[in-house]
C-alpha positions as CSV (number, residue, x, y, z in Angstrom):
1,M,38.4,21.7,-10.9
2,L,37.2,20.2,-7.6
3,A,33.7,18.9,-7.0
4,I,31.9,18.4,-3.7
5,R,29.7,15.3,-4.2
6,M,28.4,12.3,-2.4
7,Q,30.0,8.8,-2.3
8,R,27.7,5.9,-1.7
9,T,28.6,3.5,1.2
10,G,26.7,1.0,3.1
11,R,25.3,-2.4,2.2
12,S,23.1,-3.1,-0.7
13,G,19.5,-1.9,-0.1
14,H,20.6,0.4,2.8
15,A,22.5,3.3,1.3
16,Q,24.6,5.8,3.3
17,F,26.7,8.5,1.8
18,R,29.9,10.4,2.5
19,V,30.3,14.0,1.4
20,I,33.6,14.2,-0.3
21,V,35.8,16.7,-2.2
22,Q,37.2,15.2,-5.4
23,D,38.6,16.1,-8.7
24,A,35.7,16.4,-11.1
25,R,37.3,14.2,-13.7
26,F,37.2,11.1,-11.5
27,S,34.2,9.1,-10.4
28,P,33.2,8.9,-6.7
29,K,34.1,5.1,-6.8
30,S,37.6,5.7,-8.0
31,G,38.9,6.3,-4.5
32,R,40.9,9.4,-5.3
33,V,39.4,11.7,-2.7
34,V,40.9,15.0,-1.7
35,A,39.0,15.4,1.5
36,Y,36.1,13.9,3.5
37,L,33.6,16.6,4.7
38,G,31.0,14.5,6.4
39,S,28.2,11.9,6.0
40,Y,24.5,11.7,5.2
41,N,22.1,9.0,6.1
42,P,18.9,9.2,3.9
43,H,16.9,6.9,6.1
44,T,17.2,9.0,9.2
45,K,18.0,12.3,7.4
46,A,21.0,12.6,9.7
47,T,23.7,14.9,8.3
48,T,27.2,15.6,9.8
49,I,29.3,18.0,7.8
50,D,32.5,19.9,8.8
51,K,31.2,23.5,8.0
52,D,34.7,25.1,8.2
53,K,36.2,22.8,5.6
54,A,33.1,23.0,3.4
55,S,33.1,26.8,3.3
56,Q,36.9,26.8,2.7
57,Y,36.6,24.6,-0.4
58,L,33.6,26.6,-1.6
59,T,35.5,29.9,-1.5
60,N,38.3,28.2,-3.4
61,G,36.0,27.3,-6.2
62,A,34.8,23.7,-5.5
63,Q,31.5,23.0,-7.3
64,P,28.9,21.3,-5.1
65,S,26.4,18.9,-6.6
66,D,22.7,19.8,-6.4
67,R,22.0,17.5,-3.5
68,V,25.2,18.5,-1.6
69,A,24.2,22.2,-2.1
70,Q,20.8,21.4,-0.5
71,L,22.5,19.7,2.4
72,L,25.0,22.5,2.9
73,K,22.3,25.1,2.9
74,K,20.3,23.0,5.4
75,E,23.3,22.8,7.7
76,G,23.8,26.5,7.6
77,V,26.8,26.8,5.3
78,K,26.7,30.1,3.3
79,L,26.9,29.3,-0.4
80,P,28.6,31.6,-2.8
81,A,26.4,33.6,-5.3
82,W,27.5,31.5,-8.2
83,V,26.1,28.3,-6.7
84,K,22.6,27.9,-8.0
85,A,20.1,25.6,-6.4
86,A,18.4,23.2,-8.8
87,P,14.7,23.9,-9.4
88,D,12.2,21.6,-7.9
89,K,11.3,18.8,-10.1
90,K,7.6,18.4,-10.9
91,R,6.4,14.8,-10.7
92,S,3.7,13.7,-13.1
93,I,1.2,11.0,-12.3
94,R,1.1,8.4,-15.0
95,N,-2.5,7.3,-14.7
96,P,-4.4,9.9,-12.6
97,D,-7.8,8.4,-13.5
98,K,-6.8,5.2,-11.6
99,L,-6.4,7.0,-8.3
100,R,-9.1,6.6,-5.7
101,R,-9.3,10.3,-5.0
102,N,-10.1,11.0,-8.7
103,R,-12.9,8.4,-9.1
104,P,-16.5,9.4,-9.2
105,A,-18.4,9.0,-5.9
106,E,-20.7,6.3,-7.4
107,E,-17.9,3.9,-8.1
108,T,-16.3,4.1,-4.7
109,K,-19.5,2.9,-2.8
110,P,-20.8,-0.4,-4.1
111,E,-24.4,-1.1,-3.4
112,P,-25.2,-4.0,-1.0
113,V,-26.8,-6.9,-2.7
114,E,-29.9,-8.1,-0.8
115,A,-32.1,-11.2,-1.3
116,S,-35.2,-9.1,-1.9
117,T,-33.6,-7.3,-4.9
118,P,-34.8,-9.9,-7.6
119,A,-38.3,-10.0,-6.1
120,E,-38.9,-6.3,-6.5
121,P,-39.3,-6.3,-10.3
122,A,-41.7,-9.2,-10.0
123,E,-43.8,-7.3,-7.4
124,E,-44.1,-4.3,-9.7
125,A,-45.2,-6.6,-12.5
126,I,-47.7,-8.2,-10.1
127,A,-49.2,-4.8,-9.3
128,D,-50.1,-4.3,-13.0
129,A,-51.7,-7.8,-13.4
130,P,-55.3,-8.6,-12.6
131,A,-56.2,-9.5,-8.9
132,E,-56.7,-13.3,-9.5
133,T,-53.2,-13.8,-11.1
134,T,-51.5,-11.7,-8.4
135,E,-52.5,-14.1,-5.6
136,T,-51.1,-17.1,-7.5
137,A,-47.9,-15.3,-8.5
138,V,-47.3,-14.3,-4.9
139,A,-47.9,-17.9,-3.7
140,E,-45.5,-19.2,-6.3
141,E,-42.8,-16.8,-5.2
142,R,-43.3,-17.9,-1.6
143,V,-42.9,-21.5,-2.6
144,E,-39.7,-20.7,-4.5
145,A,-38.3,-18.8,-1.6
146,E,-39.1,-21.5,0.8
147,T,-37.8,-24.5,-1.2
148,P,-34.0,-23.8,-0.8
149,G,-34.4,-23.5,2.9
150,E,-36.4,-26.8,3.1
151,E,-33.8,-28.6,1.0
152,Q,-31.0,-27.5,3.3
153,A,-33.0,-28.6,6.4
154,E,-33.5,-32.0,4.8
155,K,-29.8,-32.3,4.1
156,T,-28.9,-31.5,7.7
157,A,-31.5,-34.0,9.0
158,E,-30.0,-36.7,6.7
159,T,-26.4,-36.1,7.8
160,P,-25.2,-39.1,9.9
161,S,-22.7,-37.0,11.9
162,E,-25.0,-36.6,14.9
163,E,-26.1,-40.3,14.9
164,T,-22.5,-41.6,14.6
165,A,-21.4,-39.3,17.5
166,E,-24.2,-40.6,19.7
167,A,-23.4,-44.2,18.8
168,S,-19.7,-43.7,19.5
169,D,-20.5,-42.2,22.9
170,Q,-22.6,-45.2,23.8
171,E,-19.8,-47.6,22.7
172,L,-17.3,-45.8,25.0
173,A,-19.7,-45.9,27.9
174,D,-20.3,-49.7,27.4
175,S,-16.6,-50.4,27.1
176,T,-15.8,-48.5,30.4
177,K,-18.6,-50.4,32.2
178,E,-17.2,-53.8,31.1
179,K,-13.7,-53.0,32.5
């Protein structure tokens, strides 16, 4: 019995196929080909098939593979009634809960973190406390909030990079005047 199937050609990683007629007992790699009907490039979806030869082999009983039957039908070759197209395969998703489209809306939008977020609970606790303690608590929060900024300002003032840059500029000016 003859089979119409595809024979892989092309370099590794870039497949191209020939549409061939072959004895069904042999593999497409064996090289024992009865006829070449055309070619198929899966990257560009370009198909070239000799329709007259294909219909002749089909009427004589050659069995097309599922993919070749789809290609022949797409090219306009009339398939015999005994050629049945393969049903569409259903693909299942392995972990549908990991898809972004299936996640709840709360998880997709992270809340921005602000500096005032930790102070809000303290302000609520302050509102419940007596008036005298609230003033001292607010003053302490202000001191805590200001101290990191003051430390950074002191560090930048202590850095010798500006002083060394000015000193090197003066040395260059002195050396050019001496010459």
